[in-house]
N, C-alpha and C positions, 0 to 999 in steps of 0.2 A: 474534185483536180483542177477541173479548169480555172474554178474561183481562186486554188493557190495561184496558180501559175499566173492568171493577172498581177494579184497581189505583188508579186515577185517583180515581175518587168517595170510594176510602179513603181519598187522599192530604187532599183537601178536605176529609172530614170531621174528619180528625186536626186538619188546620192551624185549622179554626174553632174543635172545641173548646180547642184551645194557645189561644186569643184570648179565650176567652171565659172559662178558667181565670186569663188574666192581666189581665185587666181588673178581677176579683173582686178579686185581690192586692194591687194596688196604691194602694189607698183612694183618698180624695177628690182631686180635683186642686188643686194647688196654687194659690194666688192669689186664691181667689174668697173672699170675703167674705160670710157670712150675711148677709141681707134684715132691717136694724131697721124697730119701727115706731114711731114719735113721735106724743105725743099735745100737741097744739097747746094751750098754756095760755095764759090773760090775762098782757097786758104787766103790768100791777102787779103778778102773784104773780111772775114772773120778776126781778123789780127788786131787786138787793140796796141794803143801807144802807149809804152810804158817810158814814166820820169823817173829821175833821177831827184832823188831828195835828199838833204843833207843835215843832219842834228846834232848839235855841240852836245858832248859830254862834259865838258868842261864844269868841276865842283863849282856853288856857289862861294860867294866872298864869304867866309866865317869867322872872321876878327870883326871885334866892334870896337869904337875909339878909344873904348877906356882900356881896351886891352895894350899889355906890355907885351910886345914883340922881340925877338933877338933872330939874329941871321938874315937870311936875304930877303928883300923887299918885293924883289919880283924875280921871276924866270925860276922860283923853287921849284919842285917838283912834290914833295912833302911840306902839310904844316901839321906840326905835331901841337895838340891845345893838352898843357896838363892845368889841371886844377891839382892844387898843393898846399900844405899845412906847414909855416915856418918851426913850428913847434914840435913837428912831428920824426921823431928819432928815425923810425923806419923811411921816413920819405929823403932823407940823405943819399939813399940808393939811386931812386929814380932821379932825383935830382941831378947828382954826378954822372948817372947813364945822359941823360940828354943834352947834360954840357957837354960832355965828350963826342957824340955823337956830330953836336955843330961843327967840332974840331976836325972828325973823320970824314965829314961829306958838308963841305963847307958850300959847295956848289948845289947843294939840293934841296935842303931844310929850312926852314924857318917856324919858328919855337916862339908858341904863344904860352903866358904866364896868366892863371886867373887864380883867384884864391880859394882854398879849400879849409877855412879858418872851423878850430870847432868853436863853438861860437857858447860854450856853456863853459868854457877854459879863456878864462879876462889876460894871461898871456900871451896864448895863440891869438887872441883879435889883437891885444897890443901890439904885434908884431907884423902882421898883414897892414894893420893903422899906419904902422912906422912903414913899409916898404912904399904903400900910397903915397904916403905926404915926402918922401924924398922925391917920386914920380913926381910931381907938383913942381919939383924944382928940375926936372928932366934928369933925375939922379937915382931912377927905381934898381938898377940892374948894378949899380955896386950897392946898394942897401940890401938889396935882394943877397948876393953874395957875403957878404959882410953879418948875414942874417945865418945862413945855410952852414958858411966855414966855420962859425964861432957858436955853435950852437950850445958848444958844451959849457960856456963862458954863462951864460945868462937863462939859458930854460931852467933852472931851479933858485932862481932870484926869486924875491918876492916884488908885487906892484909897481911900489916905488922904488926897491933898488932899480928895476928892470931897468923905468922910467930914466932915471939918471945916467945908468948904462948905453941907452938909447940916444940920450942929447950929449954924449959928450964924442960919440960916433959921427954925429951930426956933424958938431963940430972941427973935429978931425978932418971930415971929409970936404971942409970949405963950404957948408951950406948956411943957411940962413937959419939962424935955430930957434928966432921968434916967430916965422914964418911958419916954419916946421912944426911950431908947439899947435898955432893956428890951424893948422891942415890936419894934425894929428887927433884934434878932436872935434871936427869937422863931423856933421850929421849925415853930408853928403858921400862921404868916406864908409863910414859905417855902415850908410845903406846900401852901399857897392860892395863891400865884403859879404853883406849878408847874402843879397841879390846872387852872388857868384857861389856861395858856400850852398846856398838854398839849392842852384841847378844844379851843382853837383850831386850833392843828394837824389837828385828826378831822374841822375843819368844811373842809377841800380847800386852806387858803392856807397855804405856806410858810413865810411870816412877817407881821407888822403892815403896815397893818392890817386887820381883818376887819369887819364891816358887817353888822346883820341889822337888819331890818326888820319886824316884827312876824312874828319868826322864821322870816324868808326870805332870802337872799341878796338883795343888792343887781343889779341883772339888769346883764347883761355891756354893754347896750347903752347903761348910764348913764356914759359917759368923763370927764365935766366936772361941777364944783360947777354952774354953771347947770343943766345938765341933770337934775341931783339935786335941786334946789331943786325945778324944773318939774315932774318924776314925782313927789317929795314932794306937792307942793301942788293938782294936778290929778288925782291918781292915789292914792295912798296917803292921804292925809286924807279926802278926801270917802268913800274905802272904810269907813274907819274912824267915821266919824261916822253912817254906814250899819246898822253894829254895833251901835254903841252905842244905836243908836233901837229896835233890834227889838224885839219881844213873846215871849214865851215861851208866851203862854196863844192857844189859838185866840176869834176874835169869836164874840161871839152872831150868830146869823144874822140879819139884818135887812133882806135884797136879798127882793123880791117875783121868782120865777124865770119869773110869767107876763108881768113888763113888760122894755120895752127902756130899757136905761141908756145913756148919751151922756154919756163924761168930756172935759173940758178942760183941754187942760196950760197955762200962762200965761209963755212962756218969753220971756227980751230979744230972739229974732228973730220973735216972734209967738203965734200960737197955736196949739195940736196937738189936733183931736179925736179922741178914741178912742172907739168902739163896742163894747160892754161884751154879753156872752152869757149871762146867769145861768142859762138852760135849758140849756145845753150845759156849762159849767165854774162850778157853781153857788160854789163853795168861792174861788176865783181872784177872783171878780167881788168876792165879797160882801167877802175880805182886803183888794181895795186899794179897796173903798169904805170900809174900815175904816181902812185908812194914813192916804188920803187928810183922811178926817176929823179926823185927828190929826196933822196936821200933818207925816205921815213924809215925804214927796215935798220939800217944804219947803225953796229953796236949795239942792239937788243940782243938779249940773251933768254936762250931757252929755259923756261922754269922746268919743266918735266919732257924726258923724252923717253918713250916708251917701244923697244922693237917690238915687230909687227902690230902695230895699232895705231889708227889716223888721229 
């Protein structure tokens, strides 16, 4: 019995030594973070200095030297780029709609015409070449109008008869026929038409017309001429006017962050009062006051107002 007691005590001693040894070798427990001591400093010292930055949102120039433009040369709110085909019968609706838009909104629109000729159709290419040749004598839009307005007269003609028809129209316009013939055959003119037509294909449409409004495709929900005019008048032109009125420099800080400010918007449906919080958003409030004092918001249209929602 005494021998067994000694063996038992020896086993307990070995186990205790092993536990102490394992505890010493396994290092610090995982997941335990050291305790840090922080010193509280006054709020005035912690406050960082905010900076006002201004970034222009003006759209990049979208017109190339080879483009033909109509409408405003500067001060426009909307640039419409149309890729079109003189020999496309369904393209007439687009052309008439854009021509009328220039009449309806003369203070806002710039129209840019580019070719989207059917390069497999000789008549389509010939019509495009005729317009470009006329353009080299500063009469692009005259030839453009004749080709579209009198499309039924020439669309079914043979190539030889169409060329004869074109040359007679050029003479009637008072242009230099010999120069027209040279430009009509110019490789430079042919290359330009091919380049623009291939550009149009890359925009995702297999055939003309393709129109871009300020560089963006017309939304698919615009499915009629009437809806196009409504969209243009109520969204694109107002937003374009805002871009034209933007400022490129931050205004001087004139508000007092210790005061309360109340703004009143005068609308056709009544007044709307806005509470401004310069202590929370000093730059936003200062910018709003600056823009209001510079008539930035005058004449703007609310696109959508939903009762009970901000």
